[in-house]
ZAMARGU-4260 file (C-alpha; in steps of 0.2 Angstrom, whole numbers, plus 5000, padded with zeros to 4 digits):
<rodrens>
0) 5645/5520/5462 | 5654/5511/5448 | 5655/5494/5444 | 5666/5484/5431 | 5666/5468/5423
5) 5673/5460/5408 | 5657/5454/5406 | 5643/5464/5408 | 5625/5461/5398 | 5623/5477/5385
10) 5613/5476/5370 | 5612/5456/5370 | 5628/5452/5372 | 5643/5453/5385 | 5655/5466/5383
15) 5669/5473/5396 | 5660/5488/5402 | 5658/5499/5417 | 5642/5505/5426 | 5639/5520/5436
20) 5623/5521/5447 | 5620/5535/5455 | 5602/5539/5465 | 5594/5523/5460 | 5596/5525/5444
25) 5610/5518/5429 | 5618/5536/5424 | 5633/5532/5414 | 5640/5515/5404 | 5659/5517/5400
30) 5669/5505/5392 | 5679/5495/5403 | 5694/5502/5414 | 5689/5520/5409 | 5689/5525/5427
35) 5693/5521/5444 | 5680/5509/5450 | 5672/5504/5466 | 5671/5486/5464 | 5678/5477/5450
40) 5669/5458/5447 | 5681/5454/5438 | 5674/5441/5423 | 5660/5437/5432 | 5643/5441/5422
45) 5634/5458/5426 | 5617/5456/5422 | 5598/5465/5423 | 5592/5461/5438 | 5579/5446/5437
50) 5558/5449/5437 | 5548/5436/5444 | 5530/5439/5439 | 5524/5422/5445 | 5529/5417/5463
55) 5517/5414/5477 | 5530/5415/5492 | 5544/5409/5500 | 5553/5408/5517 | 5537/5401/5523
60) 5527/5415/5519 | 5512/5416/5506 | 5504/5430/5499 | 5487/5424/5505 | 5494/5426/5521
65) 5490/5443/5522 | 5503/5446/5535 | 5515/5463/5533 | 5530/5456/5542 | 5533/5441/5530
70) 5531/5452/5515 | 5543/5463/5518 | 5554/5447/5527 | 5551/5439/5507 | 5555/5456/5500
75) 5572/5458/5509 | 5579/5441/5506 | 5575/5437/5487 | 5586/5447/5480 | 5599/5433/5486
80) 5593/5422/5471 | 5596/5439/5459 | 5577/5445/5460 | 5577/5463/5460 | 5556/5465/5457
85) 5542/5454/5458 | 5522/5451/5458 | 5517/5442/5474 | 5505/5430/5469 | 5488/5424/5478
90) 5481/5408/5476 | 5462/5403/5476 | 5454/5406/5489 | 5438/5412/5498 | 5435/5429/5495
95) 5439/5437/5514 | 5456/5429/5511 | 5459/5435/5495 | 5452/5453/5500 | 5464/5454/5514
100) 5479/5448/5505 | 5475/5460/5491 | 5474/5475/5506 | 5492/5469/5513 | 5501/5471/5498
105) 5495/5485/5495 | 5498/5493/5512 | 5517/5486/5513 | 5519/5496/5495 | 5513/5512/5503
110) 5520/5511/5520 | 5539/5505/5513 | 5549/5490/5512 | 5567/5486/5508 | 5574/5476/5496
115) 5567/5469/5478 | 5554/5481/5472 | 5535/5476/5474 | 5527/5479/5454 | 5511/5475/5457
120) 5499/5457/5463 | 5496/5443/5451 | 5479/5436/5456 | 5480/5418/5449 | 5462/5413/5453
125) 5450/5410/5460 | 5440/5413/5442 | 5447/5395/5437 | 5442/5379/5429 | 5439/5363/5441
130) 5445/5351/5427 | 5462/5360/5426 | 5462/5367/5446 | 5480/5357/5449 | 5481/5362/5467
135) 5471/5376/5468 | 5456/5373/5480 | 5441/5368/5471 | 5430/5375/5486 | 5434/5393/5482
140) 5432/5392/5463 | 5420/5404/5456 | 5413/5411/5439 | 5422/5427/5433 | 5413/5445/5436
145) 5417/5460/5434 | 5410/5465/5452 | 5420/5451/5461 | 5437/5458/5452 | 5432/5476/5457
150) 5429/5472/5474 | 5448/5465/5475 | 5455/5479/5465 | 5449/5490/5476 | 5456/5482/5491
155) 5474/5480/5483 | 5470/5500/5478 | 5475/5497/5461 | 5487/5487/5463 | 5481/5471/5454
160) 5492/5470/5437 | 5490/5454/5431 | 5478/5440/5433 | 5477/5422/5428 | 5459/5415/5423
165) 5450/5403/5413 | 5443/5411/5396 | 5430/5397/5395 | 5421/5401/5408 | 5423/5422/5407
170) 5406/5423/5397 | 5405/5436/5382 | 5426/5436/5389 | 5418/5451/5401 | 5431/5451/5413
175) 5444/5450/5399 | 5439/5465/5390 | 5438/5476/5408 | 5454/5471/5414 | 5462/5473/5398
180) 5454/5490/5398 | 5460/5494/5412 | 5477/5490/5413 | 5476/5473/5419 | 5488/5458/5410
185) 5475/5445/5407 | 5484/5428/5407 | 5475/5410/5402 | 5476/5397/5413 | 5468/5380/5424
190) 5459/5383/5409 | 5450/5368/5396 | 5448/5381/5383 | 5450/5373/5366 | 5462/5381/5352
195) 5447/5392/5343 | 5442/5400/5363 | 5462/5406/5365 | 5460/5414/5349 | 5443/5423/5353
200) 5450/5426/5371 | 5465/5435/5363 | 5455/5443/5352 | 5446/5450/5367 | 5462/5457/5376
205) 5471/5441/5384 | 5489/5442/5381 | 5499/5430/5390 | 5498/5412/5396 | 5500/5404/5413
210) 5513/5391/5415 | 5512/5383/5398 | 5511/5364/5398 | 5505/5365/5416 | 5487/5366/5421
215) 5479/5368/5402 | 5472/5357/5387 | 5488/5349/5378 | 5496/5349/5362 | 5486/5336/5349
220) 5491/5339/5331 | 5471/5338/5329 | 5466/5349/5345 | 5482/5360/5346 | 5474/5365/5364
225) 5479/5378/5375 | 5500/5373/5373 | 5495/5375/5356 | 5490/5392/5356 | 5503/5397/5367
230) 5515/5391/5352 | 5507/5396/5337 | 5501/5414/5343 | 5515/5426/5340 | 5511/5440/5350
235) 5506/5430/5363 | 5516/5429/5380 | 5518/5414/5389 | 5525/5412/5405 | 5535/5394/5409
240) 5542/5386/5426 | 5560/5380/5423 | 5564/5370/5436 | 5567/5355/5424 | 5554/5346/5433
245) 5537/5356/5428 | 5540/5353/5409 | 5556/5342/5403 | 5571/5350/5397 | 5566/5345/5378
250) 5548/5353/5381 | 5557/5369/5389 | 5567/5371/5372 | 5551/5368/5361 | 5545/5381/5369
255) 5557/5393/5369 | 5562/5390/5349 | 5544/5394/5346 | 5543/5410/5355 | 5558/5416/5353
260) 5567/5431/5363 | 5552/5444/5363 | 5538/5434/5372 | 5544/5419/5383 | 5544/5421/5401
265) 5552/5412/5416 | 5543/5410/5431 | 5548/5402/5449 | 5529/5399/5454 | 5538/5396/5469
270) 5527/5392/5488 | 5530/5396/5503 | 5541/5381/5505 | 5553/5388/5496 | 5570/5385/5506
275) 5561/5373/5517 | 5567/5355/5521 | 5563/5340/5510 | 5550/5329/5519 | 5541/5344/5529
280) 5521/5345/5529 | 5515/5363/5523 | 5499/5370/5517 | 5496/5379/5501 | 5476/5387/5501
285) 5472/5376/5516 | 5475/5362/5510 | 5491/5350/5514 | 5507/5350/5503 | 5523/5341/5507
290) 5541/5344/5501 | 5548/5329/5490 | 5567/5325/5489 | 5565/5332/5472 | 5562/5350/5476
295) 5545/5348/5471 | 5530/5353/5482 | 5515/5340/5480 | 5497/5339/5488 | 5499/5326/5502
300) 5498/5310/5497 | 5496/5313/5478 | 5507/5315/5464 | 5498/5332/5459 | 5511/5347/5460
305) 5510/5361/5469 | 5520/5373/5464 | 5539/5373/5463 | 5554/5379/5475 | 5565/5385/5461
310) 5577/5401/5463 | 5578/5412/5447 | 5595/5411/5445 | 5595/5390/5444 | 5579/5393/5432
315) 5592/5402/5420 | 5607/5388/5425 | 5594/5374/5418 | 5587/5383/5401 | 5607/5386/5397
320) 5615/5371/5402 | 5601/5358/5400 | 5588/5364/5388 | 5599/5371/5376 | 5591/5388/5375
325) 5602/5401/5368 | 5608/5414/5380 | 5600/5430/5373 | 5583/5420/5374 | 5585/5414/5392
330) 5589/5430/5399 | 5575/5441/5391 | 5565/5427/5399 | 5568/5433/5416 | 5573/5453/5412
335) 5566/5462/5397 | 5551/5450/5395 | 5547/5453/5412 | 5546/5469/5412 | 5536/5472/5394
340) 5522/5462/5398 | 5519/5475/5413 | 5527/5491/5402 | 5539/5493/5412 | 5554/5489/5401
345) 5559/5509/5400 | 5566/5507/5416 | 5568/5490/5418 | 5575/5474/5411 | 5590/5482/5404
350) 5608/5487/5407 | 5607/5505/5399 | 5607/5523/5407 | 5592/5530/5413 | 5586/5512/5419
355) 5583/5508/5438 | 5599/5503/5444 | 5595/5483/5447 | 5608/5470/5444 | 5614/5454/5448
360) 5631/5448/5447 | 5633/5431/5444 | 5646/5417/5443 | 5650/5406/5432 | 5640/5390/5441
365) 5626/5404/5441 | 5624/5407/5459 | 5625/5426/5466 | 5638/5434/5469 | 5628/5450/5474
370) 5612/5459/5469 | 5609/5480/5467 | 5592/5486/5470 | 5589/5503/5462 | 5609/5505/5467
375) 5608/5498/5486 | 5618/5482/5488 | 5604/5472/5493 | 5613/5455/5494 | 5630/5452/5493
380) 5639/5432/5496
</rodrens>
């Protein structure tokens, strides 16, 4: 199949081009209108498929549900927001719940599914800090140990690829070092750590920061905190929720100005309530949450934000149109950079010959016209 558009994202710019796809891969890139094409997308933008490395659920499903049908429904429907690969993400709960959740993701991966590719599991918690737990259930927060992590990883059959933990509770950075040496990305989050502890965590293998600004020590000119570490340490990746609510557009602009085009990662941090109507009552980690008119999910009866209902294509709109983030930096944040941190940038994150045929076609209003997952049209409007 050959697609074409006058705006294809190639080498950090939009150019007129044709994309030939075969056997799940991009096999050729040609100048626009070189040969007869199967689909002409006119002036719509063709981008690499979005990669969401921090998302708990949607469509009424949560990763912790350990429901194979719910996960399969999620993978088949998430391409409607341009997502072609992602990490189903856990939330802190008791060990039996997390073990079943990890085993369920591994089972779905092994038995097959349609739509967006599951690149692994993001384990957010339970090794977090009580003071910055946010909406994470406090009764299930635990001290980090290699032994407990290995139980989860065994259940996951090795598919845990990313973990959020609080480094100040990881004695001698033992779990951090273990994960880093076994190919698991360690991200600091839900933490009371100061700047100096963050530096030592990075020196011992941590390579990312979870939803910067949220669930961490703030920036002060005499106490830089984790936010200061995220902005100051050049080689540290930083996730950030780009719905315009979790962080003000100006704060988004500051973050992206500091991190640039190589270390910034857009995430949705979406919950099962994504696509649910406002006013509904739901569950997160066994606790009640509700969806407000602003689209945010909060712990019921409080102002504590539990997570977002953001679609990735709308996050891109917020970055470019509201936060004033340069187009290249914004696009890299949801395509190339998440591929880099997961070490799949040799096949994902770019429109390039030899890469997976993961593509999203965006209209000028950022709505998704179509999404291709490994060359298969997974969504079309």
